[in-house]
C-alpha positions as CSV (number, residue, x, y, z in Angstrom):
1,M,-12.4,12.8,15.3
2,T,-10.3,14.4,18.0
3,S,-6.5,14.4,17.8
4,G,-6.3,12.2,20.9
5,K,-8.5,9.5,19.3
6,D,-6.6,9.7,16.0
7,R,-3.2,9.4,17.8
8,A,-4.5,6.2,19.6
9,T,-5.9,4.6,16.5
10,S,-3.9,1.5,15.5
11,G,-3.2,-0.4,12.3
12,L,-1.1,-3.2,10.9
13,V,2.2,-2.0,9.5
14,F,4.7,-4.3,7.8
15,N,7.5,-1.8,7.0
16,I,8.6,1.8,7.5
17,Q,11.2,2.8,4.9
18,K,13.1,6.1,5.3
19,Y,14.9,8.2,2.7
20,S,12.7,7.3,-0.3
21,V,13.0,9.6,-3.3
22,H,10.7,7.8,-5.7
23,D,7.3,7.8,-4.0
24,G,6.3,11.5,-4.0
25,P,8.1,14.8,-4.0
26,G,11.3,15.2,-2.0
27,I,12.7,12.9,0.6
28,R,10.0,10.8,2.1
29,T,9.2,8.1,4.7
30,L,7.1,5.3,3.4
31,V,4.7,3.6,5.7
32,F,3.6,0.2,4.3
33,L,0.2,-1.1,5.5
34,K,-0.9,-4.7,5.4
35,G,-3.9,-5.8,3.3
36,C,-4.9,-5.4,-0.3
37,P,-8.1,-6.1,-2.3
38,L,-6.0,-7.2,-5.3
39,A,-3.8,-10.3,-5.7
40,C,-1.5,-9.1,-8.5
41,R,0.6,-12.0,-9.9
42,W,3.7,-9.7,-10.1
43,C,3.4,-8.2,-6.7
44,S,6.8,-7.4,-5.3
45,N,5.5,-7.2,-1.7
46,P,3.6,-10.5,-1.3
47,E,3.8,-9.9,2.5
48,S,1.5,-7.0,2.0
49,Q,-1.5,-8.9,0.6
50,S,-2.8,-10.6,3.7
51,F,-4.7,-8.6,6.4
52,K,-3.0,-10.7,9.1
53,V,0.4,-11.0,10.6
54,E,2.4,-13.6,8.6
55,L,5.3,-15.7,9.5
56,A,8.2,-15.9,7.0
57,V,11.2,-18.1,7.2
58,N,14.6,-17.6,5.7
59,Q,16.0,-21.2,5.8
60,G,19.4,-19.9,4.6
61,R,19.9,-18.3,8.0
62,C,18.9,-21.3,10.0
63,L,21.7,-22.7,12.2
64,G,20.3,-26.2,12.0
65,V,18.7,-28.2,14.8
66,D,22.0,-29.7,15.8
67,Q,22.9,-26.3,17.1
68,C,19.6,-24.6,17.8
69,T,16.0,-25.7,18.5
70,R,14.8,-22.4,20.0
71,C,12.0,-21.6,17.6
72,F,10.7,-25.2,17.9
73,K,10.5,-24.9,21.7
74,A,9.1,-21.3,21.6
75,C,6.1,-22.0,19.4
76,P,2.9,-22.1,21.6
77,A,0.8,-23.7,18.8
78,Q,3.3,-26.5,18.1
79,A,3.3,-25.4,14.5
80,I,7.1,-26.1,14.1
81,S,8.5,-29.5,13.7
82,I,11.9,-30.9,12.8
83,Q,12.3,-32.4,9.3
84,E,15.7,-33.3,7.7
85,G,17.6,-31.4,10.3
86,K,15.8,-28.1,10.0
87,P,12.6,-26.7,11.4
88,A,9.5,-27.1,9.3
89,F,6.6,-24.6,9.7
90,N,3.0,-25.8,9.5
91,R,1.1,-22.6,8.4
92,T,-2.2,-24.3,9.1
93,L,-1.4,-24.7,12.8
94,C,0.3,-21.3,13.0
95,V,-1.9,-18.8,14.9
96,G,0.0,-15.7,13.8
97,C,1.3,-14.8,17.3
98,A,4.7,-14.5,15.6
99,R,6.8,-12.9,18.3
100,P,7.8,-16.0,20.4
101,C,9.5,-17.8,17.5
102,V,10.8,-14.5,15.9
103,D,12.3,-13.4,19.2
104,A,13.7,-16.9,19.9
105,C,15.7,-17.2,16.6
106,P,19.3,-16.0,17.2
107,A,20.0,-15.8,13.4
108,S,17.0,-13.6,12.5
109,G,15.8,-16.4,10.2
110,V,12.2,-16.2,11.3
111,I,10.5,-13.0,10.3
112,A,7.1,-11.5,11.3
113,Y,5.4,-9.5,8.5
114,G,3.0,-7.2,10.3
115,E,3.0,-5.3,13.6
116,S,0.3,-3.3,15.2
117,K,1.2,0.3,15.6
118,T,-0.7,3.4,16.7
119,V,-0.8,6.6,14.7
120,D,1.4,8.3,17.3
121,E,4.0,5.5,17.2
122,V,4.2,5.8,13.4
123,L,4.4,9.6,13.4
124,R,7.2,9.6,16.0
125,L,9.3,7.7,13.5
126,V,8.2,9.9,10.6
127,E,9.0,13.1,12.5
128,Q,12.6,12.0,13.1
129,D,13.4,13.2,9.6
130,G,11.6,16.5,9.6
131,Q,14.7,18.4,8.6
132,F,15.0,16.4,5.4
133,Y,11.3,17.0,4.6
134,A,11.8,20.8,5.1
135,R,14.8,21.0,2.8
136,S,13.5,18.8,0.0
137,G,9.7,19.3,0.1
138,G,9.2,15.7,1.3
139,G,7.1,14.0,4.0
140,L,5.0,10.9,4.6
141,T,3.8,8.5,1.9
142,L,1.2,5.8,2.7
143,S,1.8,2.6,0.8
144,G,1.0,-1.1,1.0
145,G,-0.7,-3.3,0.2
146,E,-3.5,-0.8,-0.2
147,P,-3.7,2.0,2.4
148,L,-7.5,2.4,1.9
149,A,-7.9,-1.3,2.9
150,Q,-7.3,-0.1,6.5
151,P,-9.5,3.0,6.2
152,E,-9.8,4.0,9.9
153,F,-6.1,3.9,10.5
154,S,-5.1,5.6,7.2
155,L,-7.5,8.5,7.7
156,A,-6.5,9.0,11.3
157,L,-2.8,8.9,10.2
158,L,-3.4,11.5,7.5
159,R,-5.4,13.8,9.8
160,E,-2.8,13.7,12.5
161,A,0.0,14.2,10.1
162,G,-1.8,17.2,8.7
163,R,-2.1,18.6,12.2
164,R,1.7,18.2,12.6
165,R,2.2,20.0,9.2
166,I,3.7,16.9,7.6
167,D,3.3,16.7,3.8
168,R,1.1,13.7,2.9
169,A,1.1,11.5,-0.2
170,M,-0.5,8.1,-0.9
171,E,0.0,5.2,-3.3
172,T,-3.3,3.5,-4.2
173,C,-4.5,0.8,-6.6
174,G,-7.8,2.7,-6.7
175,H,-9.9,-0.2,-5.7
176,A,-11.9,1.3,-2.8
177,P,-15.3,2.9,-2.4
178,W,-15.4,6.4,-3.9
179,Q,-16.4,8.1,-0.7
180,L,-13.4,6.7,1.1
181,L,-11.0,7.8,-1.6
182,A,-12.7,11.2,-1.7
183,E,-12.2,11.6,2.1
184,A,-8.6,10.5,1.9
185,S,-7.8,12.7,-1.1
186,G,-9.0,15.8,0.8
187,L,-6.2,15.1,3.3
188,L,-3.4,14.6,0.7
189,N,-0.8,16.9,-0.9
190,A,-0.3,14.3,-3.7
191,I,-1.5,10.9,-4.9
192,M,0.1,8.1,-7.0
193,F,-2.6,6.1,-8.7
194,D,-2.1,2.8,-10.5
195,I,-3.9,2.0,-13.8
196,K,-2.6,-1.5,-14.6
197,S,-4.7,-2.3,-17.7
198,L,-8.0,-1.5,-19.4
199,N,-8.4,-5.1,-20.6
200,A,-11.1,-6.3,-18.3
201,K,-10.6,-10.0,-18.9
202,R,-6.8,-9.9,-18.4
203,H,-7.1,-7.5,-15.4
204,L,-9.4,-10.0,-13.7
205,E,-7.1,-12.9,-14.5
206,F,-3.9,-11.3,-13.2
207,T,-5.2,-9.3,-10.2
208,G,-8.5,-11.0,-9.2
209,R,-10.6,-8.0,-10.0
210,P,-11.7,-6.1,-13.2
211,P,-10.4,-2.5,-13.7
212,D,-13.7,-0.7,-13.5
213,V,-13.6,0.6,-10.0
214,A,-10.1,2.1,-10.4
215,V,-11.0,3.6,-13.7
216,D,-14.1,5.2,-12.4
217,N,-12.4,6.5,-9.2
218,L,-9.6,8.1,-11.2
219,Q,-12.0,9.9,-13.4
220,R,-14.0,11.2,-10.4
221,L,-10.8,12.1,-8.6
222,V,-9.4,14.4,-11.3
223,K,-12.8,16.0,-11.7
224,E,-13.6,16.6,-8.0
225,R,-10.0,17.3,-6.8
226,P,-8.6,19.4,-9.7
227,S,-5.9,21.0,-7.5
228,L,-4.5,17.7,-6.2
229,P,-1.4,16.4,-8.1
230,V,-2.2,13.0,-9.5
231,H,0.6,10.8,-10.8
232,V,-0.7,7.8,-12.7
233,R,1.6,4.7,-13.0
234,T,1.4,1.5,-15.0
235,P,3.7,-1.4,-14.2
236,V,4.7,-3.1,-17.5
237,I,4.2,-6.9,-16.9
238,P,5.2,-9.7,-19.3
239,G,2.1,-11.4,-20.7
240,F,-0.3,-8.9,-19.1
241,N,0.1,-5.5,-20.6
242,D,3.4,-5.4,-22.5
243,T,2.0,-4.8,-25.9
244,E,1.7,-1.5,-27.8
245,Q,-2.1,-1.9,-27.9
246,D,-2.2,-2.2,-24.1
247,I,-0.2,1.0,-23.5
248,E,-2.0,2.8,-26.4
249,D,-5.4,2.1,-24.8
250,I,-4.2,3.5,-21.5
251,C,-2.7,6.6,-23.1
252,L,-5.9,7.3,-25.0
253,F,-7.8,7.1,-21.7
254,L,-5.3,9.4,-19.9
255,A,-5.2,11.9,-22.7
256,E,-8.7,12.9,-21.8
257,L,-7.9,13.6,-18.1
258,P,-6.6,17.0,-17.1
259,S,-3.8,17.8,-14.7
260,I,-2.3,14.3,-14.4
261,T,1.2,13.0,-15.0
262,Y,2.1,9.5,-16.1
263,E,4.9,7.0,-15.8
264,L,5.6,3.4,-16.9
265,L,7.4,1.1,-14.4
266,P,9.4,-1.9,-15.6
267,Y,8.7,-5.3,-14.2
268,H,11.3,-6.7,-11.8
269,R,11.6,-9.9,-9.8
270,L,12.9,-8.4,-6.6
271,G,10.1,-9.9,-4.5
272,T,10.6,-13.5,-5.7
273,Q,12.6,-14.5,-2.6
274,K,9.9,-13.2,-0.2
275,Y,7.4,-15.6,-1.8
276,H,9.7,-18.5,-0.9
277,F,10.0,-17.1,2.7
278,L,6.2,-17.2,2.9
279,G,6.1,-20.8,1.7
280,R,4.6,-19.7,-1.7
281,E,5.6,-20.1,-5.3
282,A,6.1,-16.8,-7.2
283,P,3.2,-16.6,-9.6
284,M,5.2,-15.0,-12.4
285,G,7.9,-17.8,-12.3
286,E,10.9,-17.0,-14.5
287,A,9.2,-14.3,-16.6
288,T,11.3,-11.4,-17.6
289,L,10.7,-8.1,-19.4
290,A,13.1,-7.3,-22.2
291,S,14.6,-3.8,-21.8
292,E,14.0,-3.1,-25.5
293,T,10.3,-3.9,-25.0
294,F,10.0,-1.4,-22.1
295,L,11.9,1.3,-24.0
296,R,9.7,0.9,-27.0
297,L,6.5,1.2,-24.9
298,E,7.9,4.2,-23.0
299,A,8.7,5.9,-26.3
300,L,5.1,5.3,-27.3
301,A,3.7,6.8,-24.1
302,R,6.0,9.9,-24.5
303,T,4.7,10.4,-28.0
304,R,1.0,9.9,-27.1
305,L,1.0,12.0,-23.9
306,G,3.8,14.6,-24.4
307,A,4.5,16.6,-21.3
308,K,2.2,14.4,-19.2
309,Y,4.8,11.7,-19.4
310,T,7.2,12.6,-16.6
311,A,9.4,9.5,-15.9
């Protein structure tokens, strides 16, 4: 595809986060894309799962209908009504146009998760921090959701970033057709790859899919892209994979793979509020991960994998 076509390709983005130092080498700009093939119960970005623009409401910011009814009047689908002195949003009637009610709210209490942007628009923002990338070895990281769930946009973004000599990394859950992952990996300088569990029944229960596709893709990736830095990550989730046997099984699998690094990530509840904004209950409820449990599992991973464990 030509540079002009790539620059004009558009996708649905829900956040662009600058100055990240945890998602690839150096200082990076993260571009979060909407849509994911999984529905992980612990997802801290629930706004990333849907492939559509979503309306979120922070009722704590609402001024009350005695002072403001702008969102109610602005909605073209009549999806907003007044109940108990505050606006109530009917998500069945909502058509996802988002901007009228978002723009109308003077308190920023109505939020639209998802905005169509072209490759050129995204990279203009990314290039603003070129001096930080040059000094730190950083660049662009595609995240989500799952970047490969918007394949045309992600590939165009990676190609054009390469033409502009921007370092490119990607976070992936690995649940994508191999040929798509293979094409994307050829455009990357680094990749972060989730292996959540090898327990097929529990993986299906907690994410909506079995682990087979991700496992197969990771094995092919390290074999066919031996020079690509691959950093494997496992979020440690209460009731899902927080036992020594779970982590032992993953470590035994990873020990056979060359040239990877590995890291465990502790479960957190930072996304809980966003579920409420979206009118949903957080699937993990009040679950917590004891710090001593995480430290014990991390010690196990260090012992089993040695220098491959790089947290």
